[in-house]
C-alpha positions as a printed NumPy array, in Angstrom:
array([[ 87.623,   6.375,  96.216],
       [ 85.084,   5.836,  98.972],
       [ 84.499,   3.091, 101.481],
       [ 80.834,   2.689, 102.453],
       [ 80.254,   0.96 , 105.761],
       [ 77.352,  -0.119, 107.942],
       [ 76.017,   3.021, 109.67 ],
       [ 76.313,   1.516, 113.174],
       [ 79.357,  -0.721, 112.586],
       [ 82.219,   0.941, 110.717],
       [ 84.126,  -2.366, 110.717],
       [ 81.606,  -3.84 , 108.245],
       [ 82.328,  -2.864, 104.63 ],
       [ 79.309,  -2.56 , 102.311],
       [ 80.715,  -1.084,  99.08 ],
       [ 83.798,   0.427,  97.569],
       [ 82.979,   3.389,  95.313],
       [ 85.228,   4.587,  92.498],
       [ 84.252,   8.054,  91.301],
       [ 85.616,  10.076,  88.4  ],
       [ 84.49 ,  13.628,  87.755],
       [ 85.192,  16.931,  86.083],
       [ 83.858,  20.371,  86.883],
       [ 84.197,  23.944,  85.733],
       [ 83.352,  27.121,  87.64 ],
       [ 82.628,  30.337,  85.76 ],
       [ 83.452,  33.793,  87.165],
       [ 79.697,  34.47 ,  87.466],
       [ 79.316,  31.778,  90.159],
       [ 77.715,  29.271,  87.799],
       [ 79.361,  25.855,  87.654],
       [ 78.903,  22.602,  85.774],
       [ 80.066,  19.141,  86.692],
       [ 79.85 ,  15.577,  85.524],
       [ 80.634,  12.342,  87.369],
       [ 80.898,   8.643,  86.645],
       [ 80.696,   6.332,  89.652],
       [ 81.224,   2.57 ,  89.99 ],
       [ 79.846,   0.821,  93.073],
       [ 81.61 ,  -2.469,  93.888],
       [ 79.701,  -4.499,  96.526],
       [ 81.869,  -6.025,  99.279],
       [ 79.964,  -9.315,  99.179],
       [ 80.484,  -9.715,  95.443],
       [ 77.781,  -9.506,  92.848],
       [ 77.508,  -7.177,  89.894],
       [ 78.778,  -3.616,  90.004],
       [ 76.389,  -0.675,  89.695],
       [ 77.17 ,   2.575,  87.898],
       [ 75.895,   6.156,  87.959],
       [ 76.52 ,   8.756,  85.259],
       [ 75.483,  12.281,  86.303],
       [ 75.604,  15.881,  85.111],
       [ 74.774,  19.016,  87.136],
       [ 74.528,  22.761,  86.814],
       [ 74.741,  24.95 ,  89.893],
       [ 75.408,  28.351,  91.359],
       [ 77.654,  29.474,  94.233],
       [ 76.754,  32.69 ,  96.055],
       [ 79.251,  34.385,  98.38 ],
       [ 77.698,  35.537, 101.637],
       [ 79.76 ,  37.523, 104.12 ],
       [ 83.481,  36.97 , 104.408],
       [ 84.613,  33.415, 103.742],
       [ 81.119,  31.852, 103.836],
       [ 79.219,  30.861, 100.688],
       [ 76.23 ,  28.741,  99.744],
       [ 75.774,  26.62 ,  96.661],
       [ 72.947,  24.765,  95.012],
       [ 72.668,  22.568,  91.956],
       [ 70.27 ,  20.476,  89.923],
       [ 71.106,  17.575,  87.685],
       [ 70.075,  14.425,  85.936],
       [ 71.706,  11.051,  85.768],
       [ 71.418,   7.437,  84.828],
       [ 71.671,   4.38 ,  87.082],
       [ 72.941,   1.207,  85.426],
       [ 72.542,  -2.154,  87.177],
       [ 72.202,  -5.801,  86.181],
       [ 68.474,  -5.661,  87.008],
       [ 67.502,  -2.333,  85.417],
       [ 68.724,   0.938,  83.92 ],
       [ 66.819,   4.128,  84.71 ],
       [ 67.121,   7.932,  84.793],
       [ 67.103,   9.996,  87.973],
       [ 67.223,  13.614,  89.14 ],
       [ 69.358,  15.156,  91.848],
       [ 69.224,  18.372,  93.911],
       [ 71.998,  19.659,  96.182],
       [ 72.38 ,  22.566,  98.592],
       [ 75.375,  23.285, 100.783],
       [ 77.433,  25.749, 102.794],
       [ 81.176,  26.29 , 102.303],
       [ 83.809,  28.033, 104.398],
       [ 87.093,  29.262, 102.898],
       [ 89.475,  28.615, 105.793],
       [ 92.518,  30.008, 103.985],
       [ 93.781,  30.536, 100.44 ],
       [ 94.469,  26.753, 100.232],
       [ 91.935,  25.144, 102.577],
       [ 88.175,  24.905, 101.989],
       [ 85.636,  23.233, 104.226],
       [ 82.327,  22.161, 102.773],
       [ 80.614,  22.36 , 106.149],
       [ 77.534,  20.492, 104.949],
       [ 75.889,  19.491, 101.695],
       [ 72.472,  17.897, 101.469],
       [ 71.736,  15.801,  98.398],
       [ 68.274,  14.585,  97.402],
       [ 68.302,  12.019,  94.604],
       [ 65.409,   9.981,  93.232],
       [ 64.379,   8.111,  90.103],
       [ 61.869,   9.782,  87.8  ],
       [ 59.771,   6.61 ,  88.2  ],
       [ 59.167,   5.824,  91.893],
       [ 58.953,   2.104,  91.026],
       [ 62.749,   2.153,  90.548],
       [ 63.154,   2.685,  94.344],
       [ 66.122,   5.066,  94.212],
       [ 65.305,   7.738,  96.816],
       [ 68.771,   8.259,  98.315],
       [ 69.244,  11.404, 100.424],
       [ 72.743,  12.121, 101.76 ],
       [ 74.485,  14.513, 104.161],
       [ 78.179,  15.24 , 103.491],
       [ 81.043,  17.219, 104.957],
       [ 84.312,  17.644, 103.037],
       [ 87.745,  19.201, 103.564],
       [ 89.775,  20.255, 100.505],
       [ 93.427,  21.273, 100.205],
       [ 94.202,  23.142,  96.959],
       [ 97.653,  22.341,  95.597],
       [ 97.243,  25.101,  92.991],
       [ 94.465,  26.713,  90.915],
       [ 93.476,  23.433,  89.219],
       [ 94.571,  20.576,  91.494],
       [ 93.341,  19.604,  94.943],
       [ 93.22 ,  16.767,  97.468],
       [ 90.104,  16.107,  99.545],
       [ 88.668,  14.019, 102.358],
       [ 84.96 ,  13.462, 102.809],
       [ 82.587,  11.933, 105.338],
       [ 78.953,  11.221, 104.458],
       [ 75.796,   9.487, 105.629],
       [ 73.419,   7.817, 103.157],
       [ 69.723,   7.559, 103.971],
       [ 66.808,   5.644, 102.463],
       [ 63.276,   6.691, 101.5  ],
       [ 62.239,   6.529, 105.173],
       [ 65.22 ,   8.737, 106.143],
       [ 66.94 ,   5.897, 107.995],
       [ 70.726,   5.566, 107.801],
       [ 71.898,   2.968, 105.292],
       [ 75.653,   3.627, 105.128],
       [ 78.475,   5.816, 106.376],
       [ 80.987,   6.745, 103.702],
       [ 84.604,   7.764, 104.064],
       [ 86.205,   9.106, 100.883],
       [ 89.425,  10.647,  99.752],
       [ 90.766,  11.673,  96.419],
       [ 92.219,  14.047,  93.908],
       [ 90.249,  16.741,  92.068],
       [ 91.103,  18.564,  88.857],
       [ 89.267,  21.698,  87.706],
       [ 89.316,  22.89 ,  84.145]])
């Protein structure tokens, strides 16, 4: 679950985000994931949903440092319109220990296939994950959403549980 707040006033709630996802990493470094996200506006109004699938690759650099990139497609579902979008991600990860991972930074670029849908939503994220075992983990995340003019639109604080299959 994530709490999105005004970028310059963390006391002002914008949205609560509920996100459900699954992912699988292959020994080759290739991974796949899928997410379903529900955005609940703080001021009421209809919810918005995203359904997304990605394929990516993680490449180990030296020692505990690795980089990852992915591409994907998704669908945005709102009361006003439903439309498809694409998404690109690139990030750097640091394995702190056998249980702790730090996603130092991930950059996401997401946009609708049709620019008229006005869905250009870049994001910068950092995330800390504690692995309970091989398949289960807890995480905390901090992110900044931007608009098509690269101005901040929200600061997100998230936490949750992750399961890998």
